[in-house]
C-alpha positions as a Markdown table, in Angstrom:
| # | Residue | x | y | z |
|---|---|---|---|---|
| 1 | Met | 122.8 | 72.7 | 93.9 |
| 2 | Ser | 126.0 | 73.6 | 93.3 |
| 3 | Leu | 127.8 | 75.4 | 90.8 |
| 4 | Leu | 130.9 | 76.4 | 90.2 |
| 5 | Gly | 131.3 | 77.8 | 93.7 |
| 6 | Ile | 127.6 | 79.1 | 93.8 |
| 7 | His | 125.4 | 77.3 | 95.8 |
| 8 | Phe | 121.6 | 77.4 | 94.4 |
| 9 | Thr | 118.4 | 76.9 | 96.9 |
| 10 | Leu | 115.0 | 76.3 | 96.0 |
| 11 | Leu | 112.3 | 77.1 | 98.8 |
| 12 | Val | 108.5 | 76.2 | 97.3 |
| 13 | Gly | 104.8 | 75.4 | 99.6 |
| 14 | His | 101.4 | 77.1 | 99.6 |
| 15 | Thr | 101.8 | 79.4 | 102.2 |
| 16 | Val | 105.1 | 79.2 | 103.9 |
| 17 | Pro | 107.7 | 77.8 | 101.3 |
| 18 | Val | 110.3 | 74.8 | 102.8 |
| 19 | Pro | 113.1 | 73.6 | 101.1 |
| 20 | Ala | 112.5 | 71.7 | 98.0 |
| 21 | Pro | 112.8 | 67.7 | 98.3 |
| 22 | Pro | 115.8 | 66.2 | 96.6 |
| 23 | Phe | 114.1 | 64.6 | 93.7 |
| 24 | Leu | 113.0 | 68.5 | 92.2 |
| 25 | Ile | 116.6 | 69.6 | 92.9 |
| 26 | Glu | 118.4 | 66.2 | 91.5 |
| 27 | Ser | 116.1 | 66.8 | 88.4 |
| 28 | Leu | 116.7 | 71.1 | 88.0 |
| 29 | Gln | 118.0 | 71.7 | 84.2 |
| 30 | Asn | 117.3 | 75.1 | 83.8 |
| 31 | Val | 116.5 | 78.4 | 85.9 |
| 32 | Glu | 115.6 | 81.6 | 84.3 |
| 33 | Val | 114.6 | 85.0 | 86.3 |
| 34 | Thr | 113.8 | 88.5 | 85.0 |
| 35 | His | 113.6 | 91.8 | 86.9 |
| 36 | Asn | 112.2 | 94.5 | 85.4 |
| 37 | Asp | 111.5 | 98.4 | 87.2 |
| 38 | Asp | 108.4 | 98.5 | 84.8 |
| 39 | Gln | 106.8 | 95.3 | 84.8 |
| 40 | Arg | 106.3 | 92.0 | 87.0 |
| 41 | Ser | 109.3 | 90.1 | 87.4 |
| 42 | Gly | 108.9 | 87.0 | 86.3 |
| 43 | Phe | 110.5 | 83.3 | 86.4 |
| 44 | Gln | 110.8 | 80.0 | 84.7 |
| 45 | Ile | 112.1 | 76.4 | 85.8 |
| 46 | Thr | 112.5 | 73.5 | 84.3 |
| 47 | Phe | 112.9 | 69.7 | 85.6 |
| 48 | Ser | 113.7 | 66.6 | 84.0 |
| 49 | Ile | 110.9 | 64.4 | 84.6 |
| 50 | Gly | 110.3 | 60.4 | 84.2 |
| 51 | Arg | 108.6 | 57.3 | 85.9 |
| 52 | Asn | 111.6 | 55.6 | 88.0 |
| 53 | Gly | 109.3 | 53.0 | 90.1 |
| 54 | Pro | 106.1 | 51.8 | 91.2 |
| 55 | Gly | 105.2 | 54.9 | 92.6 |
| 56 | Asp | 105.1 | 56.7 | 89.2 |
| 57 | Leu | 103.1 | 54.6 | 86.7 |
| 58 | Leu | 100.2 | 56.8 | 87.7 |
| 59 | Asp | 102.0 | 59.7 | 86.9 |
| 60 | Tyr | 105.0 | 61.9 | 87.0 |
| 61 | Gln | 106.4 | 62.3 | 90.5 |
| 62 | His | 106.5 | 65.8 | 89.6 |
| 63 | Leu | 103.4 | 66.0 | 88.5 |
| 64 | Ser | 101.6 | 64.9 | 91.5 |
| 65 | Thr | 103.3 | 66.4 | 94.1 |
| 66 | Pro | 101.3 | 69.3 | 95.6 |
| 67 | Leu | 104.6 | 71.6 | 96.1 |
| 68 | Leu | 104.6 | 72.9 | 92.2 |
| 69 | Lys | 100.8 | 73.2 | 91.9 |
| 70 | Pro | 99.6 | 76.8 | 90.7 |
| 71 | Phe | 99.7 | 79.7 | 92.9 |
| 72 | Asn | 102.6 | 78.1 | 95.1 |
| 73 | Arg | 104.8 | 80.4 | 96.5 |
| 74 | Ile | 108.5 | 79.8 | 95.4 |
| 75 | Ile | 111.7 | 81.3 | 96.6 |
| 76 | Leu | 115.0 | 81.1 | 94.9 |
| 77 | Ile | 118.4 | 82.0 | 96.5 |
| 78 | Val | 122.0 | 82.3 | 95.2 |
| 79 | Thr | 124.8 | 82.3 | 97.6 |
| 80 | Phe | 127.4 | 83.9 | 95.7 |
| 81 | Asn | 130.5 | 84.0 | 97.6 |
| 82 | Ala | 129.3 | 83.4 | 100.2 |
| 83 | Ile | 127.0 | 85.7 | 100.5 |
| 84 | Pro | 122.9 | 84.7 | 99.8 |
| 85 | Arg | 121.1 | 86.7 | 97.9 |
| 86 | Val | 117.2 | 86.0 | 97.2 |
| 87 | Ile | 116.5 | 86.7 | 93.7 |
| 88 | Met | 113.1 | 85.5 | 93.5 |
| 89 | Asp | 109.8 | 85.5 | 95.4 |
| 90 | Gly | 107.2 | 84.2 | 93.3 |
| 91 | Ile | 103.9 | 82.5 | 92.2 |
| 92 | Ile | 104.0 | 79.6 | 90.2 |
| 93 | Thr | 100.9 | 80.9 | 87.5 |
| 94 | Asn | 101.9 | 78.2 | 84.6 |
| 95 | His | 102.9 | 74.3 | 83.7 |
| 96 | Gln | 103.8 | 73.2 | 80.3 |
| 97 | Met | 104.8 | 69.2 | 80.3 |
| 98 | Gln | 106.6 | 67.9 | 77.1 |
| 99 | Pro | 106.7 | 64.5 | 76.7 |
| 100 | Gly | 109.9 | 63.1 | 75.2 |
| 101 | Asn | 110.2 | 59.6 | 73.3 |
| 102 | Glu | 113.5 | 58.4 | 74.7 |
| 103 | Pro | 114.1 | 58.3 | 78.5 |
| 104 | Gly | 115.3 | 61.4 | 80.4 |
| 105 | Thr | 113.9 | 63.5 | 77.6 |
| 106 | Ser | 110.8 | 64.6 | 79.2 |
| 107 | Thr | 110.5 | 68.1 | 80.8 |
| 108 | Leu | 108.2 | 69.9 | 83.0 |
| 109 | Thr | 108.7 | 73.8 | 83.1 |
| 110 | Ile | 107.0 | 76.1 | 85.6 |
| 111 | Thr | 106.4 | 79.5 | 85.1 |
| 112 | Gly | 105.4 | 82.5 | 87.0 |
| 113 | Asp | 105.4 | 86.0 | 88.6 |
| 114 | Asp | 107.1 | 88.1 | 91.7 |
| 115 | Val | 104.5 | 88.6 | 94.6 |
| 116 | Ser | 103.4 | 91.8 | 93.0 |
| 117 | Leu | 101.0 | 89.1 | 90.7 |
| 118 | Met | 98.6 | 88.6 | 93.9 |
| 119 | Met | 98.1 | 92.8 | 94.1 |
| 120 | Asp | 96.6 | 92.3 | 90.3 |
| 121 | Arg | 94.2 | 89.9 | 91.3 |
| 122 | Glu | 90.9 | 91.7 | 92.4 |
| 123 | Glu | 89.7 | 95.0 | 90.5 |
| 124 | Lys | 88.3 | 97.2 | 93.2 |
| 125 | Ser | 86.4 | 100.8 | 93.3 |
| 126 | Val | 87.4 | 102.3 | 96.6 |
| 127 | Glu | 87.0 | 106.1 | 97.7 |
| 128 | His | 90.6 | 107.2 | 99.7 |
| 129 | Ile | 88.8 | 110.2 | 101.5 |
| 130 | Gly | 91.2 | 112.8 | 102.7 |
| 131 | Gln | 94.2 | 110.7 | 102.0 |
| 132 | Pro | 97.1 | 111.9 | 100.0 |
| 133 | Asp | 98.7 | 109.8 | 97.4 |
| 134 | Met | 101.7 | 108.5 | 99.8 |
| 135 | Leu | 99.4 | 107.8 | 102.5 |
| 136 | Ile | 97.4 | 105.5 | 100.1 |
| 137 | Val | 100.6 | 103.8 | 98.9 |
| 138 | Thr | 101.3 | 102.8 | 102.2 |
| 139 | Lys | 97.7 | 101.4 | 103.2 |
| 140 | Ile | 97.8 | 99.5 | 100.3 |
| 141 | Ile | 101.3 | 98.1 | 100.5 |
| 142 | Ser | 100.1 | 97.0 | 104.2 |
| 143 | Ser | 97.4 | 95.2 | 103.3 |
| 144 | Tyr | 99.5 | 92.3 | 101.5 |
| 145 | Ala | 101.6 | 91.4 | 104.8 |
| 146 | Gln | 101.0 | 88.0 | 104.4 |
| 147 | Tyr | 103.9 | 88.3 | 101.4 |
| 148 | Gly | 106.7 | 90.0 | 103.8 |
| 149 | Leu | 106.1 | 93.5 | 102.1 |
| 150 | Ile | 108.2 | 96.2 | 103.8 |
| 151 | Pro | 107.3 | 99.3 | 102.1 |
| 152 | Lys | 110.1 | 101.6 | 100.7 |
| 153 | Ile | 108.3 | 105.0 | 99.6 |
| 154 | Ile | 109.9 | 108.1 | 98.4 |
| 155 | Pro | 108.0 | 111.5 | 99.1 |
| 156 | Pro | 107.1 | 113.3 | 95.6 |
| 157 | Leu | 108.9 | 117.1 | 95.7 |
| 158 | Ser | 104.9 | 118.1 | 96.0 |
| 159 | Ile | 101.9 | 116.6 | 98.4 |
| 160 | Asp | 99.0 | 117.3 | 97.2 |
| 161 | Gln | 96.5 | 116.4 | 100.4 |
| 162 | Pro | 92.9 | 116.1 | 99.3 |
| 163 | Ile | 90.2 | 118.3 | 100.6 |
| 164 | Pro | 87.0 | 116.3 | 101.2 |
| 165 | Ile | 84.5 | 119.1 | 100.3 |
| 166 | Glu | 86.6 | 119.6 | 96.9 |
| 167 | Arg | 87.5 | 116.1 | 95.5 |
| 168 | Thr | 88.2 | 112.2 | 96.6 |
| 169 | Pro | 90.7 | 110.1 | 95.2 |
| 170 | Val | 88.8 | 107.0 | 93.5 |
| 171 | Gln | 90.7 | 103.7 | 92.8 |
| 172 | Arg | 89.1 | 101.8 | 89.9 |
| 173 | Gly | 91.3 | 99.2 | 89.3 |
| 174 | Thr | 93.1 | 96.7 | 91.0 |
| 175 | Asp | 95.7 | 97.8 | 94.0 |
| 176 | Leu | 98.5 | 96.9 | 91.4 |
| 177 | Glu | 97.0 | 99.0 | 88.3 |
| 178 | Tyr | 96.8 | 102.1 | 90.6 |
| 179 | Leu | 100.1 | 101.7 | 92.6 |
| 180 | Lys | 101.5 | 102.3 | 89.2 |
| 181 | Thr | 98.7 | 105.2 | 88.2 |
| 182 | Leu | 100.1 | 107.1 | 91.2 |
| 183 | Ala | 103.2 | 106.7 | 90.1 |
| 184 | Glu | 103.2 | 107.6 | 86.8 |
| 185 | Arg | 101.7 | 111.2 | 88.3 |
| 186 | Tyr | 105.2 | 111.8 | 89.3 |
| 187 | Gly | 107.4 | 110.4 | 86.8 |
| 188 | Tyr | 107.8 | 107.5 | 89.8 |
| 189 | Val | 108.4 | 103.3 | 89.2 |
| 190 | Phe | 106.7 | 100.8 | 91.1 |
| 191 | Tyr | 108.1 | 97.3 | 91.9 |
| 192 | Ile | 109.0 | 94.5 | 94.1 |
| 193 | Ile | 112.4 | 93.5 | 94.9 |
| 194 | Pro | 112.8 | 89.8 | 96.9 |
| 195 | Gly | 115.0 | 90.0 | 100.4 |
| 196 | Pro | 116.5 | 91.2 | 101.9 |
| 197 | Val | 115.9 | 88.0 | 103.4 |
| 198 | Pro | 113.8 | 85.0 | 102.6 |
| 199 | Leu | 110.2 | 85.6 | 102.9 |
| 200 | Thr | 110.6 | 89.2 | 103.0 |
| 201 | Asn | 110.2 | 91.6 | 100.1 |
| 202 | Thr | 110.7 | 95.3 | 99.7 |
| 203 | Ala | 108.2 | 97.5 | 97.7 |
| 204 | Tyr | 109.3 | 100.1 | 96.2 |
| 205 | Trp | 107.4 | 103.6 | 95.0 |
| 206 | Gly | 109.6 | 106.3 | 93.6 |
| 207 | Pro | 112.1 | 107.2 | 91.5 |
| 208 | Pro | 113.9 | 105.7 | 89.4 |
| 209 | Val | 117.2 | 105.1 | 91.6 |
| 210 | Arg | 120.1 | 106.8 | 90.4 |
| 211 | Ile | 122.3 | 107.7 | 93.8 |
| 212 | Gly | 123.9 | 105.6 | 95.6 |
| 213 | Met | 127.6 | 103.6 | 95.2 |
| 214 | Pro | 127.6 | 101.8 | 91.6 |
| 215 | Gln | 128.1 | 98.2 | 91.3 |
| 216 | Ser | 131.8 | 96.4 | 90.2 |
| 217 | Ala | 132.3 | 97.7 | 86.8 |
| 218 | Leu | 131.1 | 95.9 | 83.6 |
| 219 | Thr | 134.0 | 95.7 | 81.4 |
| 220 | Phe | 134.3 | 95.0 | 78.0 |
| 221 | Asn | 137.8 | 94.7 | 75.1 |
| 222 | Met | 139.9 | 95.4 | 78.2 |
| 223 | Gly | 141.7 | 91.8 | 78.1 |
| 224 | Pro | 141.9 | 89.8 | 81.1 |
| 225 | Gln | 139.8 | 92.5 | 83.0 |
| 226 | Ser | 137.0 | 91.8 | 80.7 |
| 227 | Asn | 133.9 | 90.2 | 82.0 |
| 228 | Val | 131.0 | 91.4 | 79.5 |
| 229 | Ser | 130.7 | 89.1 | 76.5 |
| 230 | Ser | 128.9 | 91.3 | 74.1 |
| 231 | Val | 127.5 | 94.3 | 73.9 |
| 232 | Asn | 125.4 | 97.0 | 71.9 |
| 233 | Phe | 123.8 | 100.7 | 72.2 |
| 234 | Gln | 121.1 | 102.4 | 71.1 |
| 235 | Gln | 120.3 | 105.8 | 71.0 |
| 236 | Asn | 116.9 | 107.4 | 70.0 |
| 237 | Ala | 116.5 | 111.0 | 69.6 |
| 238 | Leu | 112.8 | 111.0 | 69.2 |
| 239 | Asp | 111.7 | 109.5 | 72.5 |
| 240 | Pro | 112.2 | 113.1 | 74.6 |
| 241 | Val | 109.3 | 115.3 | 75.3 |
| 242 | Ile | 108.6 | 119.3 | 76.5 |
| 243 | Val | 105.1 | 120.0 | 78.0 |
| 244 | Ser | 104.1 | 123.2 | 77.0 |
| 245 | Gly | 100.8 | 124.9 | 77.0 |
| 246 | Asn | 97.7 | 125.9 | 79.1 |
| 247 | Val | 95.3 | 124.4 | 82.2 |
| 248 | Thr | 92.7 | 125.9 | 83.9 |
| 249 | Asp | 93.2 | 126.1 | 87.8 |
| 250 | Arg | 90.7 | 124.2 | 89.7 |
| 251 | Gln | 91.3 | 126.7 | 92.8 |
| 252 | Thr | 91.4 | 129.5 | 91.0 |
| 253 | Asn | 89.2 | 129.0 | 87.5 |
| 254 | Gln | 92.1 | 130.8 | 85.6 |
| 255 | Ser | 94.3 | 130.0 | 82.7 |
| 256 | Met | 97.8 | 129.1 | 83.2 |
| 257 | Pro | 100.7 | 128.5 | 81.4 |
| 258 | Val | 102.4 | 125.1 | 81.6 |
| 259 | Gln | 106.1 | 124.7 | 80.8 |
| 260 | Thr | 108.7 | 122.0 | 81.0 |
| 261 | Phe | 111.9 | 123.1 | 80.8 |
| 262 | Thr | 114.8 | 120.0 | 81.9 |
| 263 | Ser | 114.9 | 117.2 | 83.7 |
| 264 | Thr | 114.5 | 116.7 | 87.3 |
| 265 | Arg | 116.5 | 113.4 | 87.6 |
| 266 | Ile | 120.4 | 113.3 | 88.4 |
| 267 | Pro | 122.4 | 113.3 | 85.0 |
| 268 | Leu | 124.1 | 110.4 | 83.9 |
| 269 | Ala | 125.3 | 112.0 | 80.6 |
| 270 | Thr | 127.2 | 114.8 | 79.9 |
| 271 | Gln | 125.4 | 115.1 | 76.9 |
| 272 | Ser | 121.5 | 114.8 | 77.2 |
| 273 | Thr | 119.7 | 114.3 | 73.7 |
| 274 | Leu | 117.1 | 116.5 | 75.2 |
| 275 | Leu | 119.5 | 119.8 | 75.1 |
| 276 | Thr | 121.5 | 118.5 | 72.2 |
| 277 | Asn | 118.7 | 118.2 | 70.1 |
| 278 | Leu | 116.3 | 121.3 | 71.5 |
| 279 | Pro | 115.2 | 122.6 | 68.2 |
| 280 | Asn | 113.6 | 119.2 | 67.4 |
| 281 | Val | 112.5 | 117.7 | 70.5 |
| 282 | Arg | 108.0 | 116.9 | 70.5 |
| 283 | Lys | 106.5 | 119.3 | 71.9 |
| 284 | Ile | 103.4 | 118.1 | 73.9 |
| 285 | Arg | 100.4 | 119.7 | 75.7 |
| 286 | Pro | 99.3 | 118.8 | 79.0 |
| 287 | Glu | 97.3 | 115.7 | 78.8 |
| 288 | Asn | 94.3 | 114.9 | 81.2 |
| 289 | Ser | 94.4 | 118.2 | 83.1 |
| 290 | Glu | 90.5 | 118.9 | 83.7 |
| 291 | Gly | 89.9 | 119.2 | 87.5 |
| 292 | Leu | 93.7 | 119.6 | 88.3 |
| 293 | Ser | 95.1 | 122.3 | 90.8 |
| 294 | Tyr | 97.9 | 124.2 | 88.7 |
| 295 | Met | 100.5 | 122.4 | 90.9 |
| 296 | Gln | 99.0 | 119.0 | 90.0 |
| 297 | Ala | 99.1 | 119.7 | 86.3 |
| 298 | Met | 102.9 | 120.9 | 86.7 |
| 299 | Thr | 104.1 | 117.5 | 88.3 |
| 300 | Gln | 102.2 | 115.4 | 86.0 |
| 301 | Ala | 103.6 | 117.7 | 83.1 |
| 302 | Gln | 107.1 | 117.2 | 84.6 |
| 303 | Ala | 107.0 | 113.6 | 84.9 |
| 304 | Arg | 106.2 | 112.6 | 81.5 |
| 305 | Met | 108.9 | 115.2 | 80.2 |
| 306 | Asp | 111.0 | 113.0 | 83.0 |
| 307 | Ser | 110.1 | 109.6 | 82.1 |
| 308 | Ser | 110.5 | 110.6 | 78.3 |
| 309 | Leu | 114.3 | 110.4 | 79.1 |
| 310 | Asp | 114.7 | 107.8 | 81.2 |
| 311 | Asn | 115.4 | 105.6 | 78.1 |
| 312 | Val | 117.2 | 107.4 | 75.0 |
| 313 | Val | 120.1 | 105.2 | 75.3 |
| 314 | Thr | 120.4 | 101.9 | 75.6 |
| 315 | Ala | 122.8 | 98.9 | 76.1 |
| 316 | Asn | 122.3 | 95.5 | 76.2 |
| 317 | Gly | 124.5 | 92.7 | 76.8 |
| 318 | Glu | 125.6 | 89.8 | 78.2 |
| 319 | Leu | 128.0 | 88.7 | 81.0 |
| 320 | Asp | 129.6 | 85.8 | 83.1 |
| 321 | Ala | 129.0 | 85.7 | 86.7 |
| 322 | Leu | 132.0 | 83.9 | 87.2 |
| 323 | Gln | 133.8 | 86.5 | 85.5 |
| 324 | Tyr | 131.8 | 89.4 | 87.0 |
| 325 | Gly | 132.9 | 87.9 | 90.4 |
| 326 | Asp | 129.6 | 89.2 | 91.5 |
| 327 | Ile | 125.9 | 89.5 | 90.8 |
| 328 | Leu | 124.6 | 92.2 | 88.7 |
| 329 | Ile | 121.6 | 93.7 | 90.6 |
| 330 | Pro | 118.5 | 95.5 | 88.6 |
| 331 | Arg | 117.3 | 99.2 | 89.6 |
| 332 | Gly | 120.4 | 100.8 | 90.5 |
| 333 | Leu | 123.8 | 101.8 | 89.4 |
| 334 | Val | 126.5 | 100.1 | 87.7 |
| 335 | Gly | 129.6 | 101.8 | 85.7 |
| 336 | Leu | 130.5 | 100.4 | 82.2 |
| 337 | Arg | 134.2 | 100.8 | 80.5 |
| 338 | Gly | 136.0 | 99.8 | 77.6 |
| 339 | Val | 133.8 | 101.0 | 75.0 |
| 340 | Gly | 135.3 | 104.8 | 74.6 |
| 341 | Tyr | 134.0 | 108.1 | 76.1 |
| 342 | Ser | 130.5 | 108.5 | 74.4 |
| 343 | Tyr | 128.8 | 104.9 | 76.2 |
| 344 | Asp | 131.4 | 104.6 | 78.9 |
| 345 | Gly | 130.3 | 105.8 | 82.2 |
| 346 | Leu | 127.3 | 105.2 | 84.7 |
| 347 | Tyr | 123.9 | 103.6 | 84.0 |
| 348 | Tyr | 121.0 | 102.5 | 85.2 |
| 349 | Val | 120.2 | 99.3 | 85.7 |
| 350 | Lys | 117.2 | 98.3 | 84.2 |
| 351 | Arg | 116.7 | 94.8 | 83.3 |
| 352 | Val | 118.5 | 92.1 | 84.4 |
| 353 | Thr | 117.9 | 88.1 | 83.3 |
| 354 | His | 119.4 | 85.5 | 85.3 |
| 355 | Thr | 120.3 | 81.9 | 83.3 |
| 356 | Ile | 121.6 | 79.6 | 85.8 |
| 357 | Arg | 122.3 | 76.1 | 84.3 |
| 358 | Asn | 124.7 | 73.4 | 85.8 |
| 359 | Gly | 128.2 | 75.2 | 85.5 |
| 360 | Glu | 126.8 | 78.3 | 83.7 |
| 361 | Tyr | 125.4 | 81.1 | 85.2 |
| 362 | Lys | 124.9 | 83.9 | 82.6 |
| 363 | Gln | 123.2 | 87.4 | 83.4 |
| 364 | Asn | 121.4 | 89.6 | 80.5 |
| 365 | Phe | 121.2 | 93.0 | 81.1 |
| 366 | Ser | 119.6 | 96.2 | 79.9 |
| 367 | Leu | 121.0 | 99.6 | 80.8 |
| 368 | Thr | 119.5 | 103.5 | 80.1 |
| 369 | Arg | 120.2 | 106.9 | 80.6 |
| 370 | Glu | 119.2 | 109.8 | 78.9 |
| 371 | Gly | 122.4 | 110.8 | 77.1 |
| 372 | Val | 126.1 | 110.1 | 75.7 |
| 373 | Gly | 129.2 | 111.3 | 77.2 |
| 374 | Ser | 130.6 | 109.9 | 80.6 |
| 375 | Thr | 129.8 | 111.9 | 84.0 |
| 376 | Thr | 133.3 | 110.7 | 85.5 |
| 377 | Pro | 136.5 | 109.6 | 84.3 |
| 378 | Val | 136.4 | 106.4 | 85.8 |
| 379 | Val | 134.2 | 104.0 | 87.3 |
| 380 | Arg | 134.4 | 102.0 | 90.1 |
| 381 | Pro | 136.6 | 98.5 | 89.3 |
């Protein structure tokens, strides 16, 4: 389907998705895809359905086709400026059919999640003897090769090698739950990024991405250069925390102080809400520190502090992809301009929702950082 120079491709099938037949493409009404760095990404596709001939007497063609059955795989590709982008590789989980009284008003909406859904289908109790967290993460991701998962794992600052006679890491829960639990220990995130090519996905386990080339600037209230139709900001001064207390080191059995001071994240704002409100910042004690070494306790305390600063300032808005001239990609950096020094500058793109209709391509976004004040005088146009 071509939408004002944007070409949309739908692949669907049980094991290996294939191009959708013409009757599905012709009846496509609306596509919505949401990417989020702390939840599973999801999609919703709405088709117009009807009965057009003898073959549809028994049931609607869309319902009788095996292509749209639950747990089939769907791949959505948008070709923008002649560059194909995979915006979703997911699994169908839900059907919603709404018959209409008038011809052409019946609809079928299918909903689903990205392929990480398949990592959340079986609770397990598994011992990972003598394996550090990075190796466990690599092993779990590699077991889902049928979904084309490509591991992208960022080593933490401290690696604790478990000694079998002292302790054994034990997984209790699904693979997805365990990967997220391991990530939280370091203030990391785990998510699936569709692509870079169809039938492949990147499994990212690491800190929120705050390095690299920012995307083209989001521009507001700057005349013909504007590409953002609306934006609003929120600063929550209650989010930051400082971790302070004592833990008993597992190896020495001695009580040792644990204290965090500042975030280890790359700063995106000149005025961190933590530092500007330091006397009033909430102080919390180390959590779940029993049986940990001092290094493990410090790592988890720093992770809690880092995560508490990630979403202090949020910017929510909407842009027109055609005016923007590109697709805003989540889980990376973008510059924002036109709203003043306090809220201009670089942000982390936490969430993006694509809404595609005939003649329209909108994106809702959520940007985050740790405070106000731009760290750069200009952003990439």
